[in-house]
N, C-alpha and C positions, 0 to 999 in steps of 0.2 A: 503495498499499499504505499503511496505516493505519501511524506509528509506533508502537514500544512505549512504554508507560508506564514513567515512570521511578519519582521518589517524589512526583508530583504528589499534593493532598489529595482528588481522583476515583479515584486508581486504585482497579481492585476495581469501579466502577460496570458494572452490564451496561447493553450497549448494548439499544435499544426492539427487540422481537423481529421486529414485524412494523411497520416503520416507513414504508413504504411503502402508503396508503390504498390501494383498489381501484381502478383507473380511471387513479392518480399514474405517474409516468413518470420514472426514477431522473434525477437532478442531473446536469448537462453538468459536467465535471473538466478543467482544463488544466493541469498541474502548471506548468506556464513558457509562460504566455498572449503573454508579447514574445517570442517567440524569434528566429532569425539566419536561420532557415532561407526566404529568399525565396521558395519554391516553393508558402507557406504565404499569401504578402500577394499578395491579387488584384489585379493595376491597375485605379485607378481613373481616372486619369490617369497618360501619360508619367512622372512625378517621386513617384506616390503610391501605396502600394498599404494593401490590409484582409485583416488576418484574422480570418475571422471566427469566431464564440467559441460564441454563440446565436444560432439565430434562430427566429423566432416567427410565421408564416407567419398565423395566427387576428389578430393583434395590431398585422400589420405592423410589428415592430417586430423591433431585431438589436440585438448586440452585437460590438462587436470592435476592432482593435488597429490605429491607422490609423499609418502608415510610412513616411516617408521620410527617405534615407537622406543627403537634403544639401538644399539649398533646392529647397523644393516649391510646386507647385499644384494643388489638386483642381478646382476651379471655382467658381464662384458663383450662389447658389440662396439659397430659404427652405426654412423648416421647418414647416408650418402643425400642427404638435405639439411639445413639447418633448423635448431634446438632452440630455444628461448627458457631461459630460466632464472625464477627469481625466488629467492630462500626469502620465507613467512617463520622459521625458528626452527633449533639446531645447530647441526653441522653434518655436511657431505661436502665429497668430492670424487675425485678422480686421483685412481693409484700413480697416476702417467702426469698429474702435474703438481705442482709446489703450491698451488694454494689452495685452502677452503674456505668454502662460502659457508658463513654466516645470516642471521637475521639481518633482508636487506641489499648483501648479494646478487650482484645477475651477473648471470652468463651468458653469453652466444657461443654455441658450438657450431663451429664451423663443420661444412660437410666436408667427409670421408677422415677425421678425427677417431681413432679407437679409443675407448677406455672402460675404464674398472667402475661403477660408482659404488660407493661405499657413505653409509651414514655413521659416523663419529661416534660411540659415548659422549652424549649431552643430559644437563640439568631438563630440557628439554628436548619434546619430540622434532625429528628432522620432518620439517614442513617445506614442500617447495613447489613452486606453481612452474608447470614443466607445458609449453606450445610444443609438440612436436609433427613434426612431417615426415611419415612414415615411409620405405619401412625400415626397422632396425634390422641392421644384422650381425646376427650373435656369434659369435667370436670363442675360439676355445681358448685355451693358456697359450697355445701359442701362437696367437693373432689370426687364425683362418678362419673362415668363412664354417662355420656348421646350421646355420639354418636361421630364417628370417621369422620378421611379427611385425604387420600389416596393421591398417586401421579394421579390415576384416577380422583378426587373428583379433584384434583387442575388441570387437562387438559383440561376437562370438562367448569372448572370454566374461565381458559383462553383466550380458543375457542372463549366462549361465551362473554366475555367481548372485548376483542380483534375484535371479528365480527361487536358488537353494537357499539363501539368506530371510527370503519373505518383503523385500523390500519390494521386487516385482520387476520381472524383467521389461517389462511397456514402459518403463521409467529410461531406459537406456532410449528408447523413440524420441523422446520428448527433449534429448541433449540431441538430436541427429538434426544439422542444418547442410 
């Protein structure tokens, strides 16, 4: 629900009457994206979950909150496309890099960089907002390709998890744009 205007200078300004163009879909809105309800975090590994926020099958892209309550490991992978990350809380990084992301850190991942995503022990859980343009190419311990994960794999994993936890697989459909 939209907040009531107070004394803001724009008070009384009328909203655009037909804001959505024909064939446009409404925005996806989450009041509290990094919630604590574990049912909304799809396990990507035994220690890290992903809360889907927005999914675009057409562009093979998604936005999510990655969450690790304690030390965690996703896996080794590289992206043939760019990835954006903004850290909300906790500490995380890549074994292949010297930096450690903390609350407020921004990361732009260049296409083709292989890395091992880890969450460090911290007083707060690791929560990071990611925008991923898939696929992810899984890597073995030698850095050789051993599989992939794209938006269709993500959709199937999310639907299955949401159905099993009682959230409802149909919730995922509301995130697709």
